[in-house]
N, C-alpha and C positions, 0 to 999 in steps of 0.2 A: 373876039379880039384878033387883030391881025398879028402875024408872026413878028413883024418889025416892032409893033407896040410891046409885045411880050419881051422881045430882046431888050428894048430900051428900059422897060420896067425892071428886068433882071439886072442889068448893069447898074441902074440907079440903086436898087436894093443892095447889091453887093458892095457898092461904094459906100452906102450909108452904114452897113454893118462894119466894114473895115474902119471907117472914120469913128464910129462909136467905140470900137475896141481900142483904137489909138487914144481917144480921149479918156477912156477908162483906165488904161494901163500905163500911159506915158508918165504920169506923176510918180508911179511906183518904180518903173525901171530906170527912170532918170536919177533916182536916189543912188543907184548902183553904177551909174555912168556906163550903162549898156543900152544898146539900141533895141528896138522892137524885134528886129531880125535876130540879134544875138540872144535875146531872151527866148525866142522861139527855137533857136538851135539848141540852147542849153536844155530846154524842156524836152525836145525830141531826143537828145542824147540821154537824158534822164530816163525816159521811157524805155529806151533800148539797152540801158546799162553800159554796154560797150559796143561800138560799131566803128566802121571805117569812115574816113573823111569822104570817100566816094559815095557811100550810102547816104550820108547827110546831104551831100551835094545833089544826088539824084532825087531825094525826097523833096528838097526845096527848089529844084530846077536851077541850081547854081553851078556854073562851070568849075572845073577842077581847081584852077589857079585861084579863083576868087574865094571858093569855100576854104581852100587851104590857108589863104591869108586871114580870113575871118577866124578860123580855128587857132591860127598862130597868135592872133591878137588876144583871143580868149585865154589861151595858155599863158601868155605874158602877163595878163591881168590876174592870173591865178584861179580862173574859173574851171579849167579843164586840164587834163593831161593827155599828151600825145605820145604814143609808143609805136615804134616800127615793128612790123611783123618779122618774126625770125625766119619764116619760110620765103617771104618775098619782100625785100627792102622797099619796094615801091608802095607797098600797102602800109597806111598809117591808121592805127586805131585811136579813137578818142573816147574818153570817159570823163565824168565829172570829178573834179578834185573835191576835197573836203570843203573848200571855200565855195565851190559851185553848188554843192548840195545844200550847204547852210543858206546860201543866197536864195536858192529856189524855195526852200522851206520858209524863209522869211517873207518872200513875195506871196506865197500861198497864204500864210498867216495874215498878212496885211490885207489881201483880197477878202479873206473870210471876215476880218474885223470890219472892213469898210462896207462890204456888199452882202455879207452872209445873211443878215436879217431880211433883206429884200428878196434874196433867193429863196429863203425858207418860207416866205409868204405864199409861194406857190404850193397848192396842195399836190399830193402825189400824182393824181391823174393829170393835172395841168403840167407838171414837170415832165411826165412821160410823153405827153403830147408835144411839148416844146422840143424835147430831145429827139423824138421820132421825126419831126419836121427838119431838125438840124441834120440828122442822118440822111434824110432824103436830099437835102441841098448838097451835102458832101458827095453823095452818090451821083447826083446830076453833074456836079463839077468834074468828078472823076471821069464820067462818060465823055464830057467835052474834051478833057485832056487826052483821052485815048483816041479821039477823032483827029487830033493834030497830025 
């Protein structure tokens, strides 16, 4: 297979994966009046417990002013809290508010209710294989990002 064919296949696959995730998740995050990106930001902050707005922006590749505005909106909607560093006032920490934690828990519960049975139909070796390939895709994409 030629390199251009591989590239085109990769782009088509990534687009299809992203579209599938949008179709899967949009009915859920729409209930909470948040966007796909806002949900991903909340999920990232949840995994980090507490991080800076700059760290969130770096992770998602979003410029400082834009990620700051996104976090400000999430704070106004009650999903997260922002606190300034006592050592450096330019640094702002973000963490999930109780409402943000409850919302993410509800979303996870909803996903489990809707799709858990399908996921559990995979046997353990199939699940390991799927996640192994997903890890390979993530590593491949990370390598591409480093080449920029």
